[in-house]
C-alpha positions in Angstrom: 0.0 0.0 0.0 1.5 3.4 -0.9 2.5 5.6 2.0 1.9 9.4 2.4 5.5 10.0 1.3 4.8 8.1 -1.9 1.8 10.3 -2.6 3.9 13.3 -1.8 6.4 12.3 -4.3 3.7 11.4 -6.9 2.3 13.6 -9.6 1.4 17.2 -9.0 -2.4 16.5 -9.1 -2.3 14.0 -6.4 -0.4 16.3 -4.1 -2.9 19.1 -4.7 -5.9 16.8 -3.8 -4.1 15.7 -0.6 -3.5 19.3 0.5 -7.1 20.2 -0.1 -8.4 17.3 2.0 -6.2 18.3 5.0 -7.3 21.9 4.7 -11.0 21.0 4.8 -10.5 18.8 7.8 -8.7 21.5 9.7 -11.4 24.1 8.9 -14.2 21.8 10.1 -12.4 21.0 13.3 -11.8 24.7 14.0 -15.5 25.6 13.4 -16.7 22.8 15.6 -14.6 24.0 18.5 -15.7 27.6 18.1 -19.4 26.7 18.2 -19.0 24.6 21.4 -17.0 27.4 23.1 -19.6 30.0 22.2 -22.5 27.8 23.5 -20.6 27.0 26.7 -19.9 30.7 27.3 -23.5 31.9 26.7 -26.1 29.2 27.4 -28.9 31.6 26.9 -27.9 32.4 23.4 -28.1 28.9 22.0 -30.5 27.7 19.3 -34.1 27.1 20.2 -37.1 29.2 20.4 -37.2 29.7 24.2 -33.6 30.5 24.5 -33.4 32.9 21.6 -36.4 35.0 22.7 -35.6 35.0 26.3 -32.0 36.0 25.7 -33.1 38.8 23.4 -36.0 40.2 25.5 -38.8 38.1 23.9 -41.8 36.2 25.3 -42.1 36.1 29.1 -44.5 33.6 30.5 -47.1 35.3 32.8 -50.4 34.6 34.4 -53.1 37.2 33.6 -56.6 38.2 34.7 -59.3 40.5 33.4 -60.4 43.5 35.4 -64.1 43.1 36.2 -67.0 45.1 37.6 -68.5 44.0 40.9 -70.7 45.4 43.7 -68.3 45.8 46.6 -69.3 46.5 50.2 -67.7 49.5 51.9 -66.6 48.3 55.3 -64.5 49.1 58.3 -62.6 46.2 59.8 -61.2 46.4 63.3 -60.6 44.3 66.4 -63.1 44.6 69.2 -64.1 42.7 72.3 -67.3 41.3 73.7 -69.0 43.1 76.6 -71.9 41.8 78.7 -75.2 43.5 78.1 -75.4 44.0 81.9 -73.3 42.9 84.8 -74.8 42.4 88.3 -72.7 42.0 91.4 -74.6 40.1 94.0 -74.2 41.3 97.6 -75.9 40.4 100.9 -78.1 43.2 102.2 -78.5 41.7 105.7 -76.0 39.9 107.9 -76.2 36.3 109.0 -75.2 32.8 108.2 -75.3 31.7 104.6 -77.6 28.7 105.0 -78.2 27.6 101.3 -76.8 28.1 97.8 -79.2 27.1 95.1 -77.0 27.0 92.0 -73.7 25.8 90.8 -70.9 28.1 89.5 -71.4 28.8 85.8 -75.1 27.9 85.7 -77.5 29.9 83.6 -80.2 31.5 85.8 -83.5 33.2 85.1 -84.8 36.4 86.6 -86.4 35.6 89.9 -84.5 32.3 90.5 -83.4 31.8 94.2 -79.7 32.0 94.5 -78.9 32.2 98.3 -80.6 32.0 101.6 -79.5 33.6 104.8 -80.6 32.6 108.3 -84.1 34.0 108.8 -84.6 33.6 112.5 -83.3 36.9 113.9 -85.3 38.9 111.4 -88.4 36.8 111.9 -88.2 37.7 115.6 -87.8 41.4 114.7 -90.8 41.2 112.5 -92.9 39.5 115.1 -92.0 42.2 117.6 -92.9 45.0 115.1 -96.3 43.3 114.5 -96.9 43.1 118.3 -96.1 46.8 118.7 -98.4 47.7 115.9 -101.2 45.7 117.6 -100.6 47.5 120.8 -100.8 50.9 119.1 -104.1 49.9 117.5 -105.5 48.9 120.9 -104.4 52.3 122.2 -106.2 53.9 119.4 -109.4 52.0 120.2 -109.2 53.0 123.9 -108.7 56.7 122.9 -111.7 56.5 120.6 -113.8 55.0 123.5 -112.7 57.7 125.9 -113.6 60.3 123.3 -117.1 58.9 123.0 -117.6 58.8 126.7 -116.3 62.3 127.3 -118.3 63.7 124.3 -121.5 62.3 125.9 -120.7 63.8 129.3 -119.8 67.1 127.6 -123.2 67.2 125.9 -125.0 66.5 129.2 -122.9 69.1 131.1 -123.6 71.7 128.4 -127.4 71.3 128.5 -127.4 71.3 132.4 -125.4 74.4 132.5 -127.9 76.2 130.1 -130.9 75.1 132.2 -129.3 76.3 135.5 -128.4 79.6 133.9 -132.0 80.2 133.1 -133.1 79.3 136.6 -130.5 81.6 138.0 -131.9 84.5 136.0 -135.4 83.7 137.4 -134.0 83.6 140.9 -134.9 80.1 141.6 -131.3 79.0 142.3 -128.3 80.9 143.3 -125.9 82.5 140.8 -123.0 80.6 142.3 -124.6 77.2 141.6 -125.2 78.1 137.9 -121.6 79.2 137.4 -120.4 76.0 138.9 -122.3 73.9 136.4 -121.0 76.1 133.6 -117.4 75.4 134.6 -118.1 71.7 134.7 -119.5 71.8 131.2 -116.4 73.6 129.9 -114.1 71.1 131.5 -115.9 68.2 130.0 -115.6 69.9 126.6 -111.8 70.2 127.0 -111.6 66.5 127.9 -113.2 65.8 124.6 -110.5 67.8 122.8 -107.9 65.9 124.8 -109.4 62.6 123.7 -109.2 63.7 120.1 -105.5 64.5 120.4 -104.9 61.1 122.0 -106.6 59.5 119.0 -104.4 61.3 116.6 -101.3 60.3 118.6 -102.5 56.7 118.5 -103.0 56.8 114.8 -99.4 58.1 114.3 -98.1 55.4 116.6 -99.9 52.8 114.5 -98.4 54.3 111.3 -94.9 54.0 112.9 -95.6 50.5 114.0 -96.8 49.4 110.6 -93.7 51.0 109.0 -91.6 49.0 111.4 -93.5 45.9 110.4 -92.9 46.6 106.7 -89.2 47.3 107.3 -88.9 44.0 109.2 -90.6 42.2 106.3 -88.2 43.8 103.8 -85.3 42.9 105.9 -86.6 39.4 106.2 -87.0 39.2 102.4 -83.3 40.0 102.0 -82.6 36.7 103.5 -83.7 35.1 100.2 -81.5 36.5 97.4 -83.0 36.1 93.9 -81.5 36.8 90.5 -82.4 40.2 89.1 -81.7 39.3 85.5 -81.3 36.4 83.1 -77.7 35.5 82.8 -74.8 33.2 83.6 -73.3 33.0 87.1 -69.7 33.5 87.8 -67.3 32.4 90.5 -68.8 31.9 94.0 -66.6 33.8 96.5 -68.5 32.8 99.7 -69.4 29.2 100.4 -72.4 27.9 102.3 -72.0 28.1 106.1 -70.0 31.3 106.2 -71.3 34.4 108.0 -71.9 37.3 105.6 -72.1 41.0 106.5 -74.5 43.4 104.9 -73.1 45.2 101.8 -69.6 44.3 102.7 -68.7 41.5 100.3 -69.5 40.3 96.7 -71.0 36.9 96.7 -70.7 36.4 92.9 -71.5 38.2 89.6 -74.1 37.5 86.9 -73.4 38.5 83.2 -76.3 38.9 80.8 -75.1 37.5 77.5 -78.3 37.4 75.6 -78.4 39.9 74.0 -74.8 41.0 74.2 -72.6 44.0 73.2 -69.5 44.0 70.9 -67.4 47.1 71.7 -64.9 48.4 69.2 -63.1 51.7 68.2 -62.7 53.2 64.8 -60.5 56.1 63.6 -62.2 59.5 64.0 -61.8 60.0 60.3 -64.6 57.5 59.8 -67.0 59.2 62.2 -68.8 61.5 59.8 -69.4 58.7 57.3 -70.8 56.5 60.0 -73.1 59.1 61.3 -74.3 60.0 57.8 -75.1 56.3 56.9 -76.6 55.7 60.3 -79.3 58.3 59.6 -80.7 56.6 56.6 -80.4 52.9 57.7 -79.4 50.6 60.5 -75.7 49.6 60.0 -74.9 46.0 60.1 -72.1 44.8 62.3 -70.4 41.4 61.9 -68.3 39.8 64.6 -66.2 36.7 64.2 -64.2 35.1 67.1 -60.5 34.6 66.6 -60.8 30.8 66.1 -61.3 29.9 62.5 -64.0 27.3 63.2 -66.6 29.9 64.4 -69.0 31.6 62.0 -69.8 35.3 61.9 -72.5 36.7 64.1 -74.6 39.6 62.7 -75.8 42.5 64.8 -76.7 46.2 64.6 -74.8 49.3 65.5 -76.6 50.8 68.5 -74.2 53.1 70.2 -71.7 55.9 69.3 -69.8 57.4 72.1 -70.2 61.1 72.9 -66.5 61.9 72.7 -63.4 61.0 70.8 -60.5 59.5 72.7 -57.8 62.2 72.4 -55.0 59.7 73.3 -55.7 57.3 70.4 -57.8 59.4 68.0 -60.5 56.8 67.9 -64.2 56.8 68.9 -66.0 54.0 70.7 -68.9 52.1 69.1 -71.1 49.3 70.2 -73.0 46.7 68.3 -75.9 44.7 69.8 -76.1 41.0 69.0 -78.9 38.6 69.9 -76.3 35.9 70.7 -79.0 33.2 71.0 -76.3 30.5 70.4 -74.0 32.0 73.0 -71.0 32.0 70.6 -70.0 35.5 71.8 -68.6 35.5 75.4 -67.8 38.6 77.6 -64.2 39.7 77.4 -63.6 37.8 74.1 -61.6 39.4 71.3 -63.3 39.3 67.9 -62.8 40.6 64.4 -65.4 43.3 63.8 -66.7 44.3 60.3 -68.9 47.4 60.1 -70.7 47.7 56.8 -71.4 51.3 55.8 -72.8 50.9 52.2 -72.3 49.0 48.9 -70.2 50.5 46.1 -71.8 49.4 42.8 -69.9 48.6 39.6 -66.4 48.9 41.2 -63.4 47.8 39.1 -61.7 44.9 40.9 -58.6 42.8 40.1 -56.9 40.0 42.0 -54.9 41.3 44.9 -51.5 40.0 43.6 -51.8 42.1 40.4 -51.1 45.3 42.4 -47.4 46.1 42.8 -45.6 48.7 44.9 -43.0 51.0 43.3 -41.1 54.1 44.1 -43.9 56.3 42.8 -46.7 54.4 44.4 -48.8 51.4 43.4 -49.1 50.2 39.8 -50.4 47.4 37.7 -48.9 45.7 34.6 -51.5 46.0 31.9 -51.1 43.8 28.8 -51.6 45.6 25.5 -53.1 44.0 22.4 -49.7 43.5 20.9 -48.7 41.5 24.0 -46.4 44.2 25.4 -47.0 45.5 28.9 -47.5 48.9 30.4 -46.9 49.8 34.1 -50.1 51.7 34.9 -50.2 53.8 38.2 -53.5 53.2 40.0 -55.4 54.4 43.0 -56.2 51.5 45.2 -59.3 51.2 47.3 -60.2 48.6 49.9 -59.5 44.9 49.7 -62.4 42.4 49.5 -61.4 38.8 50.1 -58.8 38.1 47.4 -59.7 41.1 45.2 -58.6 44.7 45.3 -60.8 47.6 44.3 -59.2 50.0 41.8 -60.6 53.5 42.2 -58.8 55.0 39.2 -56.2 54.2 36.6 -57.8 51.0 35.2 -60.9 50.2 33.2 -63.1 47.0 33.3 -62.1 44.5 30.7 -58.4 45.4 30.6 -56.0 42.5 31.1 -53.6 42.6 34.0 -50.6 40.5 35.0 -51.0 38.5 38.2 -47.8 36.4 38.2 -44.5 36.9 36.5 -44.0 40.6 37.1 -40.4 40.3 38.1 -39.3 39.5 34.6 -41.2 42.4 33.0 -40.1 45.9 32.1 -42.7 48.6 31.2 -42.9 50.2 27.8 -40.3 47.9 26.3 -41.4 46.7 22.8 -38.8 44.0 22.8 -40.4 42.2 25.7 -43.7 40.4 25.0 -45.7 38.1 27.2 -46.9 34.6 26.7 -50.0 33.7 28.7 -49.5 30.4 30.6 -51.9 28.3 32.6 -51.8 29.3 36.2 -53.4 28.0 39.3 -56.9 28.6 38.0 -59.7 30.5 39.7 -62.6 32.8 39.4 -63.1 35.6 37.0 -60.2 34.8 34.7 -57.9 34.7 37.8 -54.7 32.9 37.2 -55.7 31.8 33.6 -55.8 33.2 30.1 -57.7 36.4 29.8 -60.6 36.6 27.4 -59.5 37.8 23.9 -55.8 37.4 24.8 -54.1 34.8 22.7 -50.8 33.3 23.6 -47.7 33.9 21.3 -47.8 31.9 18.1 -46.3 28.5 18.5 -45.8 28.9 22.3 -47.0 26.2 24.5 -46.6 25.2 28.2 -43.5 23.4 27.3 -42.2 26.6 25.6 -42.8 28.7 28.7 -41.4 26.2 31.2 -37.8 25.0 30.5 -36.9 21.5 31.2 -35.6 20.7 34.7 -32.1 19.8 33.5 -31.8 22.6 31.0 -30.6 26.1 32.0 -33.3 28.8 31.6 -33.1 30.3 28.2 -30.9 27.6 26.6 -31.9 26.3 23.2 -32.7 22.6 22.6 -30.6 20.1 20.7 -31.3 18.4 17.5 -34.4 18.9 15.4 -36.5 20.3 18.3 -33.8 22.6 19.4 -33.2 23.8 15.9 -36.9 24.7 15.4 -36.9 26.7 18.7 -33.9 28.6 17.4 -35.8 29.7 14.3 -34.3 27.4 11.7 -34.9 23.9 10.7 -32.0 21.5 11.0 -32.1 18.1 9.5 
């Protein structure tokens, strides 16, 4: 077999062919090494559709939603606490031994139920004595009335006798001295009648005093049985049965009325005028929800606005009244309070995550028909569940970006968005907006790079060549 040296020493044509072959091989080897070095140095600039557009500011996968119109409630949300509708502190009004307790701590009691009993015997004796004194005074009155009747009869007889003897004295039948004596006797008897009348008045007054003493004794005796003044729930019993209690010196226990019940909360003074204006035309609904997530909201009515603003906090105290028939609200409990003022009709709402914060305030990325984005400054209203009310800067029907904002730049025609399937949800939330088509040829696989492929790198082979914009066989 001829060697390379033999070919080199051969004819001129053979030598030329051999040199051309070596030159072509060298060029191919150099080109292959250059392409590999460039791809290794810039993985985002390789072939493939995803890599080429991402590396050059092309399609950015985003999740979008459509701004919609909705009737939104205007509400004030604060933290409040539950307050008993009324609280009664039970005290003993008479002293004595506590002989009976007719409830257990924490029981629900009705108005008029017997709670405690105190030893009755000393007060029963006092009552009996007052009744006896009243009977004595009534007997004295009867005696005085009898004396009055007797003395009145005697005075009448003495007066008629004195008149007769006065006529006889004028006729000279009897002496003048005898007639004057009878006149004096008649006058004395008349004064005795007046004394009897005064005695009767005194006896009547004594009877009134005795009857008042009887009534007082009965009242004191009634204090030995302590009854509930309201419907409510009993608290801790501080004095046990068998102890001696003193009048008005110690608290036996407390009763809280929890049906109905108050929820007390404070709102900023800036809300005061709106609350008063809306309260004139309608009853304002108040919702209260305990801190535990398992409880449902209770609905009540705003019934109280305090008469002064707290100067230390700049808030004003309000109260809502709740029926609390299921006893879910408990005195002293902290609750989330929502005061509904009115309903804002046809408000523009977007998902909460669409609103971004920038150096100049809040803004939203709005997707244009050509799939470029515009950073639109907006005035944000209140938040309702997972939506945000947009007061100005956005119209209903416009498409906004809810996810993928970090890779966007406003007013850059080189960056376009590709709508991808998101988490799904209501009102176009997290999905493709109505009338917004994805980029031509883009799919979920285009938007999401393979796990083992660097983001922005082009694919290999036929698929990678197509993503790069050219077909490679």
